[in-house]
MARKE-91456 format. One line per 2 residues: number of its first residue (from 0); for each residue z negated, x negated, y negated of C-alpha. Coordinates in Angstrom, 3 decimals. Layout:
<pts>
NUM = Z:X:Y  ...
</pts>
This chain:
<pts>
0 = 2.733:-25.160:1.910  5.164:-23.514:-0.479
2 = 4.898:-19.722:-0.345  7.278:-17.042:-1.601
4 = 5.777:-13.605:-2.303  8.299:-10.775:-2.643
6 = 7.453:-7.980:-5.078  6.460:-7.272:-8.659
8 = 3.343:-5.105:-8.601  -0.426:-5.361:-8.641
10 = -0.480:-5.821:-4.869  1.744:-8.890:-5.150
12 = -0.324:-10.288:-8.039  -3.499:-9.914:-5.952
14 = -1.885:-11.599:-2.934  -0.422:-14.450:-4.990
16 = -3.765:-14.926:-6.797  -5.581:-15.279:-3.483
18 = -2.941:-17.538:-1.906  -3.042:-19.840:-4.947
20 = -6.750:-20.469:-4.255  -5.985:-21.969:-0.837
22 = -6.208:-25.743:-0.397  -3.201:-25.366:1.925
24 = -1.075:-24.078:-0.946  1.213:-26.406:-2.860
26 = 3.203:-23.853:-4.854  3.379:-20.063:-5.027
28 = 6.624:-18.407:-6.053  6.790:-14.679:-6.793
30 = 10.085:-12.831:-6.821  10.599:-11.125:-9.155
32 = 6.912:-11.075:-10.192  5.500:-9.842:-13.496
34 = 3.759:-11.122:-16.621  0.543:-11.756:-14.684
36 = 1.934:-13.510:-11.619  3.339:-16.278:-13.803
38 = -0.285:-17.363:-14.364  -0.802:-18.108:-10.646
40 = 2.682:-19.266:-9.690  6.355:-19.377:-10.629
42 = 8.353:-16.167:-11.099  11.897:-16.112:-9.739
44 = 14.401:-13.357:-10.582  15.822:-11.589:-7.530
46 = 16.950:-8.186:-6.285  14.720:-7.300:-3.323
48 = 17.696:-5.745:-1.525  19.678:-8.983:-1.780
50 = 18.591:-10.760:1.404  21.260:-13.444:1.014
52 = 19.879:-14.510:-2.379  16.319:-14.428:-1.043
54 = 17.365:-16.666:1.844  19.121:-19.030:-0.557
56 = 15.947:-19.143:-2.650  13.837:-19.977:0.409
58 = 16.060:-22.964:1.182  16.352:-24.127:-2.454
60 = 12.605:-24.095:-3.085  11.634:-25.453:0.338
62 = 9.595:-22.355:1.211  7.312:-22.618:4.239
64 = 6.216:-18.971:4.440  7.589:-15.661:3.165
66 = 5.196:-12.810:2.384  6.841:-9.421:1.872
68 = 4.825:-7.148:-0.438  6.673:-3.792:-0.677
70 = 7.992:-1.602:2.123  11.702:-1.336:1.231
72 = 12.744:-4.892:2.273  10.774:-4.504:5.526
74 = 12.323:-1.150:6.391  15.652:-2.694:5.363
76 = 15.226:-5.473:7.930  14.494:-8.666:6.018
78 = 12.579:-10.151:8.957  15.541:-9.490:11.250
80 = 17.863:-11.111:8.703  15.777:-14.299:8.694
82 = 15.628:-14.417:12.487  19.394:-14.036:12.719
84 = 20.144:-16.957:10.406  19.608:-20.320:12.090
86 = 18.538:-22.128:8.919  15.932:-19.422:8.158
88 = 14.739:-18.465:11.645  11.823:-20.928:11.687
90 = 10.338:-19.603:8.410  7.362:-17.315:9.163
92 = 7.870:-13.871:7.625  4.670:-11.895:7.046
94 = 5.893:-8.374:7.689  7.339:-6.481:10.656
96 = 10.947:-6.264:11.772  13.130:-3.259:11.000
98 = 12.301:-1.259:14.118  8.538:-1.800:13.845
100 = 8.666:-0.984:10.120  9.838:2.501:11.123
102 = 6.127:3.270:11.437  6.437:3.718:7.674
104 = 10.177:4.198:7.368  10.260:7.368:9.478
106 = 7.481:9.962:9.654  9.186:11.386:12.758
108 = 9.133:7.967:14.483  5.467:7.491:13.551
110 = 4.510:10.935:14.864  6.304:10.324:18.174
112 = 4.543:6.944:18.469  1.118:8.523:17.818
114 = 1.789:11.255:20.361  2.963:8.779:23.004
116 = -0.125:6.584:22.643  -2.594:9.460:22.166
118 = -3.571:8.413:18.653  -5.357:11.297:16.882
120 = -3.205:12.967:14.229  -2.365:16.411:12.893
122 = -0.153:18.649:15.033  3.418:18.603:13.721
124 = 7.097:19.241:14.313  10.281:17.814:12.797
126 = 13.183:19.832:11.397  16.649:19.206:9.952
128 = 19.752:21.242:9.100  20.499:21.969:12.754
130 = 17.143:23.685:13.344  16.254:24.735:9.792
132 = 15.550:28.344:10.831  13.063:27.049:13.421
134 = 11.303:25.237:10.582  10.875:28.500:8.678
136 = 9.458:30.148:11.795  7.120:27.185:12.354
138 = 5.710:27.584:8.835  4.955:31.234:9.561
140 = 2.767:30.220:12.512  0.655:27.835:10.430
142 = -2.422:28.515:8.307  -2.065:27.427:4.658
144 = -1.965:25.030:2.975  1.388:23.813:4.325
146 = 2.175:20.094:4.546  5.832:19.017:4.225
148 = 6.750:15.340:4.541  10.161:13.787:3.951
150 = 10.938:11.685:7.006  12.120:8.612:5.116
152 = 10.952:6.511:2.187  10.647:8.554:-0.998
154 = 8.706:6.212:-3.315  5.437:7.998:-2.556
156 = 6.793:11.365:-3.734  7.965:12.834:-0.437
158 = 4.783:14.676:0.593  4.197:18.247:-0.566
160 = 1.029:20.303:0.036  1.663:23.974:-0.769
162 = -0.619:27.015:-0.585  2.020:29.755:-0.689
164 = 4.214:30.469:2.358  7.298:31.552:0.417
166 = 7.078:28.513:-1.835  6.730:26.294:1.242
168 = 9.883:27.848:2.723  11.722:27.337:-0.549
170 = 10.667:23.671:-0.737  11.691:23.113:2.888
172 = 15.142:24.422:1.983  15.349:22.194:-1.102
174 = 14.330:19.156:0.941  16.720:19.702:3.844
176 = 19.615:21.709:2.396  19.644:20.407:-1.177
178 = 18.538:16.809:-0.488  15.576:17.026:-2.863
180 = 14.521:13.499:-1.845  18.001:12.293:-0.944
182 = 18.536:10.973:2.571  14.758:10.670:2.952
184 = 14.464:14.440:3.415  17.420:14.942:5.769
186 = 14.579:15.375:8.254  11.255:16.955:7.316
188 = 7.984:16.754:9.240  5.853:19.881:8.908
190 = 2.280:19.333:9.937  -1.052:21.047:10.235
192 = -3.311:20.576:7.211  -6.437:18.579:7.952
194 = -9.486:19.243:5.781  -11.633:16.172:5.257
196 = -12.090:13.020:3.202  -9.538:10.216:3.174
198 = -9.819:6.456:3.495  -7.523:3.509:4.112
200 = -8.055:0.935:6.844  -6.090:-2.303:7.129
202 = -5.464:-4.871:9.825  -3.616:-8.157:9.872
204 = -1.883:-8.820:13.193  0.157:-11.647:14.687
206 = 1.696:-9.356:17.298  -0.917:-10.215:19.910
208 = -4.256:-10.434:18.112  -5.549:-8.679:15.015
210 = -8.262:-8.897:12.375  -9.853:-5.875:10.729
212 = -9.851:-6.125:6.924  -12.143:-4.316:4.456
214 = -11.530:-0.588:4.213  -10.880:1.160:0.899
216 = -10.462:4.553:-0.697  -7.754:5.167:-3.264
218 = -7.139:7.976:-5.738  -3.588:9.284:-5.921
220 = -3.699:12.203:-8.391  -3.058:11.596:-12.073
222 = -5.829:13.920:-13.268  -9.591:13.661:-13.009
224 = -11.165:15.590:-10.176  -8.046:14.815:-8.112
226 = -5.825:17.203:-10.037  -2.225:17.055:-11.162
228 = 0.733:15.159:-9.778  0.633:12.433:-7.153
230 = 1.014:8.865:-8.356  1.282:5.463:-6.722
232 = -2.496:5.244:-7.088  -4.942:5.419:-9.997
234 = -7.732:3.266:-8.596  -9.627:2.264:-5.476
236 = -13.028:1.224:-4.169  -14.085:-1.000:-1.264
238 = -16.100:-0.676:0.929  -16.158:3.098:1.482
240 = -19.738:4.441:1.471  -19.236:7.089:4.169
242 = -17.493:4.667:6.559  -20.476:3.573:8.642
244 = -20.224:0.808:11.230  -20.223:3.474:13.940
246 = -17.343:5.330:12.273  -15.338:2.124:11.723
248 = -15.924:1.177:15.365  -14.549:4.590:16.348
250 = -11.468:3.973:14.180  -10.905:0.609:15.834
252 = -11.331:2.015:19.340  -9.361:5.255:18.954
254 = -6.677:4.238:16.449  -6.318:0.509:15.782
256 = -6.416:-0.767:19.357  -4.014:1.878:20.729
258 = -1.628:1.144:17.845  -1.600:-2.604:18.526
260 = -1.216:-2.049:22.270  1.501:0.542:21.669
262 = 3.518:-1.884:19.538  3.249:-4.518:22.270
264 = 4.236:-1.974:24.913  7.303:-1.021:22.862
266 = 8.300:-4.691:22.687  7.901:-4.741:18.898
268 = 6.892:-8.170:17.573  4.794:-6.949:14.657
270 = 3.449:-9.744:12.412  1.837:-8.619:9.192
272 = -0.324:-5.902:7.687  -0.747:-2.428:9.132
274 = -2.077:0.198:6.757  -3.767:3.182:8.385
276 = -3.972:6.160:6.040  -6.813:8.128:7.630
278 = -8.806:11.290:7.134  -12.336:11.911:8.367
280 = -12.645:15.453:9.757  -16.250:16.034:10.739
282 = -17.104:12.749:12.421  -13.617:12.115:13.786
284 = -10.828:9.952:12.290  -7.196:11.118:12.243
286 = -4.080:9.254:11.139  -2.254:10.764:8.170
288 = 0.289:7.963:7.898  1.087:4.358:8.696
290 = 2.338:1.840:6.146  3.879:-1.477:7.166
292 = 2.308:-3.447:4.287  -0.823:-3.550:2.146
294 = -1.508:-0.534:-0.016  -1.491:-0.576:-3.797
296 = -3.972:-0.184:-5.546  -6.101:-0.775:-2.417
298 = -4.946:-4.403:-2.292  -6.526:-5.021:-5.681
300 = -9.967:-4.109:-4.313  -9.521:-5.335:-0.701
302 = -7.982:-8.791:-1.286  -10.819:-9.887:-3.648
304 = -13.299:-9.049:-0.857  -11.689:-11.514:1.577
306 = -13.671:-14.752:1.275  -11.636:-16.597:3.909
308 = -8.526:-18.664:3.187  -5.781:-16.031:3.158
310 = -2.983:-18.567:3.528  -4.664:-19.999:6.619
312 = -4.694:-16.470:8.049  -1.005:-15.991:7.236
314 = -0.122:-19.312:8.872  -1.978:-18.149:11.991
316 = 0.006:-14.888:11.921  3.182:-16.955:11.896
318 = 2.285:-18.986:14.990  0.341:-16.188:16.708
320 = -3.015:-17.978:16.687  -4.946:-15.414:14.653
322 = -7.642:-15.280:17.336  -8.667:-18.861:16.467
324 = -9.489:-18.043:12.823  -12.771:-16.564:11.656
326 = -12.559:-14.104:8.792  -15.367:-13.633:6.272
328 = -15.809:-10.895:3.682  -17.532:-10.530:0.336
330 = -20.508:-8.169:0.745  -20.367:-6.911:-2.835
332 = -18.409:-3.801:-3.742  -15.077:-4.094:-5.532
334 = -13.684:-1.302:-7.716  -10.244:-1.085:-9.284
336 = -9.185:1.033:-12.262  -5.447:1.444:-12.857
338 = -4.279:1.717:-16.468  -0.979:3.570:-16.717
340 = 1.674:4.497:-19.269  1.400:7.806:-21.107
342 = 3.510:10.443:-19.354  3.327:8.762:-15.939
344 = 4.136:9.796:-13.181  6.837:11.727:-15.027
346 = 8.851:10.392:-17.961  7.214:7.501:-19.820
348 = 8.213:4.849:-22.344  8.481:1.116:-21.672
350 = 8.251:-1.902:-23.927  4.825:-1.172:-25.410
352 = 2.922:-4.250:-26.596  -0.159:-4.937:-24.434
354 = -3.338:-6.466:-25.833  -5.599:-8.186:-23.278
356 = -8.660:-9.835:-24.890  -9.622:-13.349:-23.819
358 = -13.313:-12.457:-23.608  -13.200:-9.964:-20.726
360 = -16.062:-10.610:-18.297  -16.929:-9.754:-14.702
362 = -13.410:-8.653:-13.862  -10.034:-9.711:-12.502
364 = -6.953:-8.402:-14.290  -4.001:-7.767:-11.980
366 = -0.677:-6.964:-13.618  1.593:-4.284:-12.211
368 = 4.238:-2.925:-14.608  4.347:-5.762:-17.137
370 = 6.938:-8.183:-18.438  7.114:-11.031:-20.935
372 = 9.350:-10.442:-23.959  11.921:-13.243:-23.881
374 = 12.120:-13.565:-27.672  8.437:-13.289:-28.640
376 = 6.607:-14.345:-25.460  4.395:-11.266:-25.805
378 = 3.387:-9.075:-22.847  4.870:-5.589:-22.762
380 = 4.816:-2.588:-20.454  7.677:-2.254:-17.962
382 = 6.438:0.400:-15.552  4.288:3.467:-15.033
384 = 1.322:1.656:-13.555  0.662:-1.223:-15.930
386 = -2.650:-3.055:-15.337  -5.264:-2.947:-12.577
388 = -8.784:-4.012:-13.550  -11.004:-5.047:-10.625
390 = -14.722:-5.785:-10.796  -17.459:-6.633:-8.311
392 = -20.869:-4.985:-8.180  -23.945:-4.835:-5.972
394 = -23.006:-1.211:-5.306  -20.072:1.048:-6.105
396 = -21.604:2.322:-9.335  -22.099:-1.190:-10.724
398 = -18.589:-2.253:-9.726  -17.068:0.784:-11.429
400 = -19.166:0.359:-14.577  -17.959:-3.254:-14.849
402 = -14.329:-2.226:-14.318  -14.537:0.567:-16.901
404 = -16.327:-1.634:-19.443  -13.371:-4.027:-19.349
406 = -10.613:-1.397:-19.061  -11.480:0.087:-22.447
408 = -10.701:-3.239:-24.156  -7.163:-3.541:-22.733
410 = -4.826:-1.664:-25.023  -1.272:-0.457:-25.443
412 = 0.210:2.637:-27.039  -0.193:5.717:-24.832
414 = -2.465:4.041:-22.260  -4.323:6.303:-19.831
416 = -6.739:5.827:-16.960  -8.903:8.104:-14.900
418 = -12.585:7.858:-15.750  -13.838:9.353:-12.481
420 = -12.759:6.932:-9.749  -15.320:7.237:-6.933
422 = -16.461:10.652:-8.196  -16.350:12.190:-4.716
424 = -18.480:9.397:-3.228  -21.424:9.587:-5.596
426 = -23.682:11.392:-3.149  -22.633:9.365:-0.135
428 = -24.692:6.673:1.534  -25.123:3.239:-0.059
430 = -23.705:4.172:-3.457
</pts>
């Protein structure tokens, strides 16, 4: 099979790396890819919003399966585009259609879906210009901190957690009346703050059947001790020590199964990953958010723990035979450390020369924001999150020690990484 992976980050590198291992795989193409993906396949330049060019590429390179990495093309309707074009309609697309992708594309849609199918989540209400004053009154009835979420996609920056009521009111006004996050905040979901510990759970579904994948915990804040600004993710660990079998069974029963059944009931042919952003409050799981694709950097610790043939699983998603495939996982822990550009997630420089030694051991290096200099052939930085270093270990501590031991040898000017990934799990079971 020839496979095209859309995207350019660490998630796409991890997926392409795993697909390339499959005996079913002839060639992997990554569009647009990065400096690391070229080592497992062929990079192809493309604008991810240009569905026509992507379709042309699929025909030109005789692609048998399309895997969509990031959320924007899914929310934009790339699956629908393929289904509508006769010459592309038979190509399996791993990712939901436009309406189903609204689970991520609209917080309001997701909240209504959870309410309809009695999926546990924080109490909430949605506001826009027409009922802005009601939003202010709603904030006054809540206990701080206040959670404000832009309804649409905001590149991971559309969620605000604020302790002060007046500041929360001011931010609500900026979001709705001043378009702080553009069209994404034309509607704002205000929700009750849930106090607990977060984790991410993933499933792969063919629209009828599903397979649970390894869970993970990621770290979003730029600063150690979970301080500072939110980022796309500074690292992750899998499995999650506090997620016992009993707790994971509860997640499957109370959240995963009702979600799958709800999608079927809505007539939404969902084929791809579902990301469940969860929080454990006491012994109960609640949904914070859905994503319609794999997380990043969770993918860099989850994908290496899948021992089964990932391409075989994707093929089964395409023909809705996922129930016939057994899935096997690596029992060792995997830990990922993200190395980022100085200044990220605010202003940062690009084009810094990256040094990656040849003698790194006990790790997998996944590229995220990297590019190859056309003139020199050298690898340079091209984004905020630059390199993800993943290592295995017999427990979380060993996995993290291996990842950190290798991270210190990768170098570029201004590099930064958190040195406390997993810090909040150190006293949990099985660490």
